[in-house]
C-alpha positions as a Markdown table, in Angstrom:
| # | Residue | x | y | z |
|---|---|---|---|---|
| 1 | Met | 52.3 | 124.7 | 177.0 |
| 2 | Ser | 54.9 | 125.1 | 178.4 |
| 3 | Ile | 56.9 | 122.0 | 180.4 |
| 4 | Ile | 60.1 | 123.6 | 181.2 |
| 5 | Thr | 62.1 | 126.8 | 180.9 |
| 6 | Asn | 66.2 | 127.0 | 180.8 |
| 7 | Lys | 65.9 | 130.1 | 182.9 |
| 8 | Lys | 70.2 | 129.6 | 183.3 |
| 9 | Ala | 70.4 | 130.0 | 179.3 |
| 10 | Phe | 68.6 | 133.5 | 180.2 |
| 11 | His | 70.8 | 134.7 | 182.8 |
| 12 | Asp | 74.5 | 133.0 | 181.2 |
| 13 | Tyr | 73.7 | 134.1 | 177.5 |
| 14 | Phe | 72.6 | 136.6 | 175.1 |
| 15 | Ile | 70.3 | 135.0 | 172.6 |
| 16 | Glu | 69.8 | 135.9 | 169.9 |
| 17 | Glu | 67.8 | 134.2 | 167.9 |
| 18 | Arg | 64.7 | 130.6 | 168.5 |
| 19 | Phe | 64.2 | 127.8 | 166.4 |
| 20 | Glu | 61.5 | 125.1 | 166.6 |
| 21 | Ala | 62.8 | 121.3 | 167.0 |
| 22 | Gly | 61.2 | 118.2 | 167.4 |
| 23 | Leu | 62.5 | 116.1 | 169.8 |
| 24 | Val | 63.7 | 111.6 | 169.2 |
| 25 | Leu | 62.1 | 110.4 | 172.2 |
| 26 | Glu | 61.2 | 106.3 | 173.3 |
| 27 | Gly | 57.9 | 106.0 | 174.5 |
| 28 | Trp | 59.1 | 105.9 | 178.0 |
| 29 | Glu | 60.6 | 109.2 | 177.6 |
| 30 | Val | 57.5 | 110.6 | 176.6 |
| 31 | Lys | 55.3 | 109.6 | 180.5 |
| 32 | Ala | 58.3 | 110.7 | 181.7 |
| 33 | Ile | 58.2 | 114.5 | 180.6 |
| 34 | Arg | 54.4 | 114.4 | 180.9 |
| 35 | Ala | 54.4 | 113.8 | 184.2 |
| 36 | Gly | 56.9 | 116.2 | 184.1 |
| 37 | Arg | 60.4 | 114.9 | 185.4 |
| 38 | Ala | 62.5 | 116.3 | 182.9 |
| 39 | Asn | 65.3 | 118.3 | 183.3 |
| 40 | Ile | 67.3 | 120.8 | 181.0 |
| 41 | Lys | 69.2 | 123.0 | 182.8 |
| 42 | Glu | 72.7 | 121.2 | 182.6 |
| 43 | Ser | 72.1 | 120.3 | 178.8 |
| 44 | Tyr | 73.4 | 121.8 | 174.9 |
| 45 | Val | 72.5 | 121.4 | 171.9 |
| 46 | Val | 75.7 | 120.4 | 169.8 |
| 47 | Ile | 76.3 | 119.7 | 165.4 |
| 48 | Arg | 77.5 | 116.4 | 164.5 |
| 49 | Asp | 78.1 | 114.8 | 160.8 |
| 50 | Gly | 74.9 | 117.5 | 159.6 |
| 51 | Glu | 73.1 | 116.7 | 162.1 |
| 52 | Ile | 71.5 | 117.8 | 165.8 |
| 53 | Phe | 71.5 | 116.4 | 168.9 |
| 54 | Ile | 71.4 | 117.5 | 173.1 |
| 55 | Phe | 73.2 | 115.9 | 175.2 |
| 56 | Gly | 73.0 | 116.1 | 179.3 |
| 57 | Met | 69.0 | 116.6 | 179.6 |
| 58 | His | 67.5 | 114.4 | 181.7 |
| 59 | Ile | 64.6 | 112.5 | 182.2 |
| 60 | Thr | 64.2 | 110.5 | 185.8 |
| 61 | Pro | 61.8 | 106.6 | 184.2 |
| 62 | Leu | 58.9 | 106.8 | 186.1 |
| 63 | Ala | 59.0 | 103.0 | 188.4 |
| 64 | Glu | 55.7 | 102.2 | 185.7 |
| 65 | Ala | 57.7 | 101.8 | 183.2 |
| 66 | Ser | 58.7 | 98.8 | 181.5 |
| 67 | Thr | 60.6 | 96.3 | 182.5 |
| 68 | His | 61.2 | 95.1 | 179.6 |
| 69 | Ile | 63.5 | 98.4 | 178.8 |
| 70 | Lys | 66.8 | 99.4 | 180.3 |
| 71 | Pro | 65.7 | 103.4 | 180.3 |
| 72 | Asp | 69.1 | 105.4 | 179.7 |
| 73 | Pro | 68.5 | 108.9 | 181.5 |
| 74 | Ile | 71.0 | 111.2 | 180.1 |
| 75 | Arg | 71.5 | 109.2 | 176.4 |
| 76 | Thr | 72.2 | 111.2 | 173.4 |
| 77 | Arg | 68.9 | 113.2 | 171.6 |
| 78 | Lys | 68.4 | 113.8 | 168.0 |
| 79 | Leu | 66.8 | 116.9 | 167.4 |
| 80 | Leu | 64.3 | 117.5 | 164.0 |
| 81 | Leu | 65.0 | 120.4 | 162.8 |
| 82 | His | 64.5 | 120.8 | 158.7 |
| 83 | Ala | 68.4 | 120.4 | 156.6 |
| 84 | Lys | 67.7 | 124.8 | 155.7 |
| 85 | Glu | 67.6 | 125.6 | 159.5 |
| 86 | Ile | 70.2 | 123.4 | 160.3 |
| 87 | Ser | 72.5 | 124.7 | 157.5 |
| 88 | Lys | 71.5 | 128.6 | 158.8 |
| 89 | Leu | 73.0 | 126.9 | 162.7 |
| 90 | Ile | 76.2 | 125.5 | 160.8 |
| 91 | Gly | 76.9 | 128.8 | 159.4 |
| 92 | Lys | 77.0 | 130.9 | 162.5 |
| 93 | Val | 77.9 | 128.4 | 165.3 |
| 94 | Glu | 81.0 | 127.8 | 163.3 |
| 95 | Arg | 81.9 | 130.9 | 161.8 |
| 96 | Ala | 80.3 | 133.7 | 164.0 |
| 97 | Gly | 81.3 | 132.0 | 167.4 |
| 98 | Tyr | 77.5 | 131.7 | 168.8 |
| 99 | Thr | 76.7 | 128.0 | 170.7 |
| 100 | Leu | 73.0 | 126.4 | 171.0 |
| 101 | Met | 71.5 | 125.7 | 174.4 |
| 102 | Pro | 67.9 | 124.7 | 174.4 |
| 103 | Leu | 65.9 | 127.5 | 176.3 |
| 104 | Asp | 61.9 | 125.7 | 176.5 |
| 105 | Leu | 60.5 | 121.7 | 176.6 |
| 106 | His | 56.7 | 122.7 | 175.1 |
| 107 | Phe | 53.6 | 120.7 | 173.7 |
| 108 | Glu | 53.0 | 122.4 | 169.9 |
| 109 | Lys | 49.3 | 119.8 | 168.9 |
| 110 | Gly | 50.4 | 116.7 | 171.1 |
| 111 | Arg | 53.8 | 116.6 | 170.3 |
| 112 | Ile | 56.8 | 117.3 | 172.7 |
| 113 | Lys | 58.9 | 120.3 | 171.1 |
| 114 | Val | 62.4 | 121.9 | 172.4 |
| 115 | Glu | 62.8 | 125.2 | 171.5 |
| 116 | Ile | 66.7 | 126.1 | 171.5 |
| 117 | Gly | 68.1 | 129.3 | 170.5 |
| 118 | Leu | 71.6 | 131.0 | 169.0 |
| 119 | Ala | 73.6 | 132.3 | 172.1 |
| 120 | Lys | 76.5 | 134.2 | 172.6 |
| 121 | Gly | 78.0 | 134.1 | 175.9 |
| 122 | Lys | 77.8 | 137.7 | 178.5 |
| 123 | Lys | 80.7 | 138.9 | 180.1 |
| 124 | Leu | 80.6 | 138.9 | 184.1 |
| 125 | His | 79.6 | 143.0 | 183.7 |
| 126 | Asp | 76.3 | 142.1 | 181.3 |
| 127 | Lys | 75.8 | 139.9 | 183.6 |
| 128 | Arg | 75.6 | 142.8 | 186.6 |
| 129 | Glu | 73.5 | 145.2 | 184.1 |
| 130 | Ala | 70.6 | 142.8 | 183.8 |
| 131 | Glu | 70.8 | 142.3 | 187.3 |
| 132 | Lys | 70.6 | 146.9 | 187.5 |
| 133 | Ser | 67.2 | 146.7 | 184.9 |
| 134 | Arg | 65.8 | 144.3 | 186.0 |
| 135 | Asp | 66.2 | 145.6 | 190.0 |
| 136 | Trp | 65.4 | 149.2 | 188.5 |
| 137 | Glu | 62.3 | 147.9 | 186.3 |
| 138 | Arg | 60.5 | 146.2 | 189.8 |
| 139 | Glu | 61.5 | 149.3 | 192.4 |
| 140 | Lys | 60.3 | 151.5 | 189.2 |
| 141 | Ala | 56.2 | 149.4 | 189.2 |
| 142 | Arg | 56.6 | 148.9 | 193.0 |
| 143 | Leu | 57.5 | 153.0 | 193.4 |
| 144 | Met | 54.3 | 153.5 | 190.0 |
| 145 | Arg | 52.5 | 151.4 | 192.5 |
| 146 | Val | 52.2 | 153.3 | 195.7 |
| 147 | Asn | 52.4 | 156.7 | 194.0 |
| 148 | Asn | 49.0 | 155.5 | 192.5 |
């Protein structure tokens, strides 16, 4: 069940591979995400010291959050992946010039997961070409509907 999708990532990047990672969250963050108060549009994924972190993911705290904690809406959060997957990602990002983008935030068996994609940047002409093909598919579907 998807919570948030990063449509901007699909517009700006070619997604080569997808990985599902767990998130290290605090209690108030889980409550806020369940209430739909998260944003991953401006976030990105970085590899540091063999670990993977997500930067810029904004989680707006609920007003009912505890008074004894000071919520930080854009703190750096650690992603949980298997060591084999992390080493594969390190190789691709450092050698092949790929980047890691968060694509989707969703529930899996009651836990909140983030889907990250191994992405390569699109040039302006690639974006235009993708838009033309989307428009043509839409027009083709409309013509088929009218003819039937």
